[in-house]
C-alpha positions as semicolon CSV with decimal commas, in nm:
position;residue;x (nm);y (nm);z (nm)
1;X;6,625;0,024;2,414
2;X;6,451;0,198;2,192
3;X;6,183;0,001;2,014
4;X;6,234;-0,074;1,634
5;X;5,936;0,185;1,482
6;X;5,890;0,437;1,732
7;X;5,576;0,536;1,503
8;X;5,442;0,226;1,618
9;X;5,492;0,282;1,988
10;X;5,272;0,581;1,911
11;X;5,016;0,488;1,713
12;X;4,619;0,390;1,888
13;X;4,326;0,251;1,774
14;X;4,028;0,467;1,628
15;X;3,752;0,569;1,833
16;X;3,478;0,286;1,906
17;X;3,819;0,013;1,806
18;X;3,896;-0,248;2,052
19;X;4,214;-0,562;2,034
20;X;4,025;-0,869;2,025
21;X;4,257;-1,179;2,012
22;X;4,477;-1,289;1,726
23;X;4,552;-1,686;1,584
24;X;4,917;-1,471;1,475
25;X;5,199;-1,458;1,745
26;X;5,371;-1,162;1,766
27;X;4,991;-1,000;1,519
28;X;4,768;-0,701;1,763
29;X;4,415;-0,691;1,631
30;X;4,178;-0,477;1,638
31;X;3,784;-0,453;1,549
32;X;3,517;-0,230;1,570
33;X;3,316;-0,211;1,866
34;X;2,940;-0,331;1,783
35;X;2,810;-0,335;2,073
36;X;2,480;-0,175;2,033
37;X;2,430;0,161;2,211
38;X;2,221;0,110;2,525
39;X;1,789;0,186;2,473
40;X;1,634;0,399;2,663
41;X;1,420;0,127;2,938
42;X;1,068;0,095;2,815
43;X;0,804;0,271;2,908
44;X;0,450;0,151;3,142
45;X;0,127;0,397;3,105
46;X;0,002;0,318;3,463
47;X;-0,223;0,552;3,579
48;X;-0,100;0,772;3,776
49;X;-0,465;0,877;4,046
50;X;-0,541;0,520;3,975
51;X;-0,303;0,234;3,880
52;X;-0,424;0,117;3,644
53;X;-0,366;0,075;3,271
54;X;-0,417;0,378;3,008
55;X;-0,444;0,397;2,672
56;X;-0,459;0,640;2,408
57;X;-0,801;0,843;2,377
58;X;-0,889;0,984;2,003
59;X;-1,179;1,173;2,140
60;X;-0,949;1,370;2,380
61;X;-0,621;1,332;2,181
62;X;-0,359;1,189;2,453
63;X;-0,382;0,907;2,705
64;X;-0,608;0,856;2,866
65;X;-0,716;0,631;3,159
66;X;-1,131;0,451;3,179
67;X;-1,123;0,435;3,583
68;X;-1,103;0,728;3,789
69;X;-1,084;1,017;3,431
70;X;-0,777;1,086;3,439
71;X;-0,598;1,218;3,008
72;X;-0,305;1,397;2,983
73;X;-0,167;1,529;2,627
74;X;0,099;1,366;2,457
75;X;0,436;1,522;2,404
76;X;0,523;1,481;2,030
77;X;0,499;1,731;1,731
78;X;0,263;1,787;1,458
79;X;0,547;1,784;1,167
80;X;0,399;1,691;0,867
81;X;0,618;1,661;0,521
82;X;0,857;1,860;0,659
83;X;0,941;1,513;0,869
84;X;1,337;1,401;0,836
85;X;1,417;1,179;0,532
86;X;1,663;0,936;0,579
87;X;1,927;0,898;0,315
88;X;2,079;0,520;0,173
89;X;2,359;0,482;0,403
90;X;2,442;0,243;0,646
91;X;2,549;0,482;0,948
92;X;2,200;0,588;0,865
93;X;2,033;0,251;1,012
94;X;2,323;0,256;1,270
95;X;2,182;0,541;1,386
96;X;1,810;0,416;1,423
97;X;1,651;0,355;1,786
98;X;1,499;-0,022;1,831
99;X;1,228;-0,154;2,003
100;X;0,901;0,037;2,092
101;X;0,971;0,282;2,340
102;X;0,737;0,137;2,613
103;X;0,669;-0,228;2,691
104;X;0,503;-0,470;2,485
105;X;0,414;-0,803;2,406
106;X;0,400;-1,055;2,031
107;X;0,068;-1,198;1,933
108;X;0,183;-1,448;1,686
109;X;-0,086;-1,650;1,406
110;X;-0,027;-1,971;1,330
111;X;-0,251;-1,974;1,055
112;X;-0,128;-1,724;0,821
113;X;0,216;-1,600;0,992
114;X;0,174;-1,251;1,105
115;X;0,344;-1,125;1,347
116;X;0,131;-0,783;1,561
117;X;0,254;-0,631;1,845
118;X;0,012;-0,573;2,104
119;X;0,004;-0,390;2,473
120;X;0,136;-0,568;2,762
121;X;-0,152;-0,553;2,914
122;X;-0,378;-0,658;2,591
123;X;-0,549;-1,023;2,594
124;X;-0,580;-1,094;2,233
125;X;-0,761;-1,464;2,086
126;X;-0,785;-1,365;1,693
127;X;-0,564;-1,254;1,442
128;X;-0,689;-0,891;1,315
129;X;-0,570;-1,059;0,911
130;X;-0,707;-1,347;0,861
131;X;-0,970;-1,379;1,160
132;X;-0,798;-1,661;1,353
133;X;-0,807;-1,786;1,701
134;X;-0,455;-1,990;1,617
135;X;-0,192;-1,774;1,776
136;X;0,043;-1,754;2,040
137;X;0,080;-1,460;2,293
138;X;0,498;-1,431;2,345
139;X;0,793;-1,093;2,508
140;X;0,821;-0,874;2,175
141;X;1,253;-0,883;2,161
142;X;1,313;-0,521;2,048
143;X;1,552;-0,523;1,758
144;X;1,349;-0,394;1,446
145;X;1,450;-0,043;1,406
146;X;1,191;0,223;1,620
147;X;0,947;0,417;1,349
148;X;1,042;0,812;1,393
149;X;0,712;0,937;1,274
150;X;0,304;0,864;1,272
151;X;0,034;0,965;1,182
152;X;-0,264;0,949;1,427
153;X;-0,574;0,804;1,450
154;X;-0,863;1,020;1,372
155;X;-1,117;0,851;1,358
156;X;-1,344;0,676;1,672
157;X;-1,382;0,377;1,714
158;X;-1,732;0,350;1,757
159;X;-1,866;0,532;1,417
160;X;-1,681;0,187;1,233
161;X;-2,028;0,005;1,279
162;X;-2,236;0,216;1,150
163;X;-1,985;0,381;0,885
164;X;-1,943;-0,049;0,799
165;X;-2,342;-0,100;0,761
166;X;-2,334;0,138;0,486
167;X;-2,044;-0,016;0,290
168;X;-2,192;-0,321;0,342
169;X;-2,603;-0,218;0,223
170;X;-2,408;-0,084;-0,165
171;X;-2,417;-0,319;-0,425
172;X;-2,674;-0,462;-0,601
173;X;-2,552;-0,817;-0,675
174;X;-2,422;-0,888;-0,315
175;X;-2,657;-1,132;-0,119
176;X;-2,961;-0,992;0,011
177;X;-2,943;-0,919;0,359
178;X;-2,573;-0,886;0,306
179;X;-2,517;-0,582;0,587
180;X;-2,770;-0,740;0,865
181;X;-2,567;-1,151;0,849
182;X;-2,237;-1,034;0,822
183;X;-2,214;-0,896;1,102
184;X;-1,872;-0,723;1,258
185;X;-1,806;-0,843;1,543
186;X;-1,540;-0,548;1,584
187;X;-1,255;-0,428;1,431
188;X;-0,911;-0,339;1,554
189;X;-0,692;-0,037;1,626
190;X;-0,386;-0,090;1,456
191;X;-0,061;0,088;1,362
192;X;0,053;-0,043;1,030
193;X;0,472;-0,011;0,879
194;X;0,518;0,198;0,594
195;X;0,871;0,312;0,374
196;X;0,820;0,658;0,185
197;X;1,047;0,735;-0,062
198;X;1,164;1,070;-0,199
199;X;1,393;1,072;-0,528
200;X;1,446;1,273;-0,865
201;X;1,435;1,080;-1,116
202;X;1,582;1,229;-1,524
203;X;1,459;0,933;-1,828
204;X;1,583;1,033;-2,158
205;X;1,386;0,860;-2,401
206;X;1,301;0,745;-2,792
207;X;1,104;0,580;-3,017
208;X;0,926;0,576;-3,327
209;X;0,686;0,868;-3,293
210;X;0,375;0,847;-3,519
211;X;0,242;1,173;-3,734
212;X;-0,130;1,128;-3,909
213;X;-0,107;1,292;-4,251
214;X;-0,409;1,320;-4,513
215;X;-0,311;1,194;-4,834
216;X;-0,524;1,257;-5,169
217;X;-0,535;0,998;-5,453
218;X;-0,731;0,933;-5,753
219;X;-0,974;0,690;-5,718
220;X;-1,013;0,499;-6,102
221;X;-1,350;0,284;-5,988
222;X;-1,569;0,624;-5,895
223;X;-1,333;0,807;-6,103
224;X;-1,325;1,067;-5,799
225;X;-1,026;1,230;-5,626
226;X;-1,030;1,062;-5,273
227;X;-0,846;1,118;-4,925
228;X;-0,699;0,903;-4,709
229;X;-0,554;0,883;-4,358
230;X;-0,120;0,776;-4,311
231;X;0,132;0,782;-4,083
232;X;0,455;0,856;-4,155
233;X;0,736;0,701;-3,870
234;X;1,033;0,889;-3,734
235;X;1,274;0,882;-3,429
236;X;1,239;1,149;-3,192
237;X;1,424;1,190;-2,874
238;X;1,371;1,349;-2,565
239;X;1,452;1,410;-2,179
240;X;1,162;1,415;-1,840
241;X;1,238;1,557;-1,460
242;X;0,971;1,381;-1,278
243;X;1,034;1,405;-0,836
244;X;0,861;1,189;-0,682
245;X;0,771;1,338;-0,338
246;X;0,632;1,068;-0,034
247;X;0,575;0,786;-0,246
248;X;0,405;0,526;0,025
249;X;0,492;0,189;0,050
250;X;0,369;-0,137;0,270
251;X;0,611;-0,284;0,528
252;X;0,316;-0,517;0,599
253;X;0,329;-0,853;0,416
254;X;-0,030;-0,955;0,583
255;X;-0,233;-0,674;0,467
256;X;-0,364;-0,636;0,081
257;X;-0,239;-0,423;-0,152
258;X;-0,543;-0,364;-0,323
259;X;-0,748;-0,314;-0,089
260;X;-0,506;-0,074;0,073
261;X;-0,442;0,129;-0,238
262;X;-0,900;0,200;-0,223
263;X;-0,871;0,408;0,117
264;X;-0,574;0,578;0,026
265;X;-0,391;0,839;0,024
266;X;-0,278;0,955;0,328
267;X;-0,276;1,287;0,399
268;X;0,136;1,308;0,509
269;X;0,096;1,708;0,634
270;X;-0,016;1,595;0,989
271;X;0,277;1,316;1,024
272;X;0,401;1,362;1,391
273;X;0,755;1,279;1,639
274;X;0,707;0,906;1,730
275;X;0,627;0,884;2,126
276;X;0,548;0,567;2,281
277;X;0,181;0,740;2,378
278;X;0,000;0,685;2,088
279;X;0,067;0,272;2,124
280;X;-0,104;0,255;2,452
281;X;-0,395;0,029;2,422
282;X;-0,343;-0,006;2,032
283;X;-0,177;-0,261;1,892
284;X;0,113;-0,221;1,597
285;X;0,242;-0,406;1,368
286;X;0,672;-0,375;1,335
287;X;0,802;-0,379;0,925
288;X;0,838;-0,707;0,740
289;X;0,906;-0,575;0,418
290;X;1,287;-0,476;0,483
291;X;1,427;-0,131;0,281
292;X;1,574;-0,241;0,017
293;X;1,327;-0,508;-0,050
294;X;1,054;-0,151;-0,025
295;X;1,312;0,063;-0,230
296;X;1,296;-0,185;-0,545
297;X;0,946;-0,213;-0,534
298;X;0,923;0,159;-0,540
299;X;1,131;0,172;-0,784
300;X;0,881;-0,023;-1,045
301;X;0,675;0,251;-0,915
302;X;0,810;0,541;-1,073
303;X;0,977;0,328;-1,355
304;X;0,600;0,341;-1,417
305;X;0,542;0,676;-1,362
306;X;0,871;0,854;-1,594
307;X;0,761;0,593;-1,842
308;X;0,377;0,787;-1,815
309;X;0,533;1,143;-1,811
310;X;0,842;1,025;-2,127
311;X;0,423;0,930;-2,322
312;X;0,296;1,274;-2,222
313;X;0,530;1,464;-2,378
314;X;0,474;1,271;-2,735
315;X;0,239;1,486;-2,845
316;X;0,080;1,204;-3,084
317;X;-0,062;0,853;-2,968
318;X;0,157;0,623;-3,187
319;X;0,460;0,511;-3,089
320;X;0,644;0,212;-3,153
321;X;1,009;0,057;-3,032
322;X;1,004;0,283;-2,747
323;X;1,315;0,252;-2,480
324;X;1,409;0,510;-2,153
325;X;1,693;0,517;-1,986
326;X;1,657;0,673;-1,604
327;X;1,881;0,792;-1,373
328;X;1,756;0,799;-1,002
329;X;1,899;1,072;-0,774
330;X;1,884;1,199;-0,414
331;X;1,734;0,886;-0,328
332;X;1,548;0,968;0,109
333;X;1,341;0,727;0,261
334;X;1,080;0,710;0,565
335;X;1,014;0,433;0,806
336;X;0,632;0,615;0,919
337;X;0,318;0,443;1,146
338;X;-0,014;0,497;0,934
339;X;-0,349;0,436;1,117
340;X;-0,612;0,092;0,968
341;X;-0,858;0,030;1,146
342;X;-0,865;-0,380;1,026
343;X;-1,132;-0,632;1,042
344;X;-1,230;-1,037;0,880
345;X;-1,572;-1,158;0,935
346;X;-1,699;-1,477;0,782
347;X;-1,938;-1,557;0,545
348;X;-2,081;-1,892;0,414
349;X;-1,733;-2,082;0,544
350;X;-1,473;-1,752;0,347
351;X;-1,295;-1,494;0,462
352;X;-1,336;-1,150;0,444
353;X;-1,122;-0,855;0,528
354;X;-1,246;-0,510;0,546
355;X;-1,004;-0,224;0,606
356;X;-1,041;0,158;0,678
357;X;-0,855;0,459;0,718
358;X;-0,760;0,530;1,106
359;X;-0,709;0,873;0,957
360;X;-0,944;1,011;0,740
361;X;-1,268;0,704;0,775
362;X;-1,237;0,610;0,409
363;X;-1,352;0,227;0,382
364;X;-1,306;-0,099;0,110
365;X;-1,225;-0,466;0,151
366;X;-1,370;-0,768;0,000
367;X;-1,743;-0,875;-0,016
368;X;-1,943;-1,206;-0,132
369;X;-2,124;-1,175;-0,514
370;X;-2,464;-1,327;-0,562
371;X;-2,345;-1,497;-0,916
372;X;-2,684;-1,624;-1,012
373;X;-2,741;-1,202;-0,998
374;X;-2,404;-1,141;-1,178
375;X;-2,532;-1,406;-1,455
376;X;-2,870;-1,351;-1,555
377;X;-2,732;-0,992;-1,573
378;X;-2,484;-1,113;-1,836
379;X;-2,772;-1,292;-1,986
380;X;-2,998;-1,025;-2,032
381;X;-2,730;-0,772;-2,146
382;X;-2,668;-1,020;-2,420
383;X;-3,003;-1,123;-2,554
384;X;-3,134;-0,859;-2,723
385;X;-2,863;-0,885;-2,998
386;X;-2,905;-1,278;-3,037
387;X;-3,247;-1,312;-3,046
388;X;-3,223;-0,974;-3,353
389;X;-2,933;-1,219;-3,526
390;X;-3,120;-1,569;-3,511
391;X;-3,494;-1,345;-3,680
392;X;-3,207;-1,134;-3,902
393;X;-3,048;-1,475;-4,002
394;X;-3,382;-1,644;-4,169
395;X;-3,483;-1,323;-4,378
396;X;-3,112;-1,336;-4,472
397;X;-3,161;-1,588;-4,686
398;X;-3,496;-1,589;-4,776
399;X;-3,516;-1,267;-4,926
400;X;-3,291;-0,981;-4,792
401;X;-3,480;-0,753;-4,598
402;X;-3,295;-0,969;-4,264
403;X;-2,926;-0,730;-4,264
404;X;-3,134;-0,427;-4,088
405;X;-3,184;-0,649;-3,747
406;X;-2,842;-0,817;-3,804
407;X;-2,670;-0,482;-3,784
408;X;-2,876;-0,410;-3,510
409;X;-2,859;-0,720;-3,327
410;X;-2,494;-0,677;-3,425
411;X;-2,398;-0,337;-3,240
412;X;-2,638;-0,442;-2,926
413;X;-2,428;-0,727;-2,908
414;X;-2,116;-0,567;-2,884
415;X;-2,231;-0,278;-2,678
416;X;-2,354;-0,543;-2,419
417;X;-2,029;-0,807;-2,420
418;X;-1,849;-0,458;-2,320
419;X;-2,158;-0,351;-2,000
420;X;-2,116;-0,750;-1,940
421;X;-1,737;-0,726;-1,939
422;X;-1,757;-0,475;-1,712
423;X;-2,032;-0,640;-1,467
424;X;-1,793;-0,911;-1,415
425;X;-1,449;-0,741;-1,372
426;X;-1,614;-0,518;-1,101
427;X;-1,796;-0,859;-0,920
428;X;-1,454;-1,065;-0,959
429;X;-1,259;-0,715;-0,805
430;X;-1,493;-0,695;-0,570
431;X;-1,462;-1,061;-0,375
432;X;-1,053;-1,026;-0,474
433;X;-0,830;-1,014;-0,183
């Protein structure tokens, strides 16, 4: 007897769909096969001549063995800013490989919560972010998206101590002898994760814009014509197109944005295709801030930039009731690794962070402040104005001759106050995380 529905008999499930158990009798259910694609077997970097563990040598520009001198270049391609970008689609995330492509171990810091990926044979007893020795080692899981591009280290590790001593010695308001006493025993070279974003932004703005006009009027008290400035307001609109190229957003939750911004930028023309060989003997970190959250951070930065562009199109500084509608198009992203040297040191029971750009050598970080120097400097800045004011008030009461020292004292007090505020802010920023 032929089937009731010949078309149903010929139907086949779509590719990558398999039959699963059905809870309803007589109903056949198919579901997408979610088995992840088989990942390439992780590599373990061993010297082919002596069997020792090799590592990436910055000076040699390849994987080298410190025991027998063997070295080989890392197979990669310098691709620069032409590196492939990804659309904001689930398919783009699914296609990405996972893991690091080599055997790694996970170091977990119980003090600050950071997780760092180590070379399989590496032995580490402290955290590069907070200098704590409360760390645990475990096998690394391979459930993170693998980066497709990175900027290799260019700065040699042995140059970091000299660079740091010079940096610590700068600044008169830091403790005397800081460069000698705050010894940083070791910088840790680590590849940190970052997202880069591209977008085209089209913004429409509307605001009341004020234009200055000179108006003449007759002053009856002086019986003369005088002029004054009058601001005339009118509503205006405009449009701005702002292309954003490679906005870098950190994907690590444990680095200081304040310090990191001081060692920017990185030259993304040096991007190379990812190869596990670059990580041999070095530490790395998988992304802690996922793509959607990083994109929200990036969009906030982009909105500020397009807002600045809108204001730049207005030919006057008198603006009020500003509003803007921004549309984002052609959004794309990359997941990359950038090279940094990290160190944390303790001075008088406080921990301070230092970062070095592993590509350019720019250095920034926290430095303790000798606050007694700051307070003495602020007092010296304000004292002349206060003294002249103290002299001028009695003279003014006695006969009016104190108006000049009062005026000069007031000006000195204002100027000293501005300089004192800048000095205080710079000192706070020096210790800021």
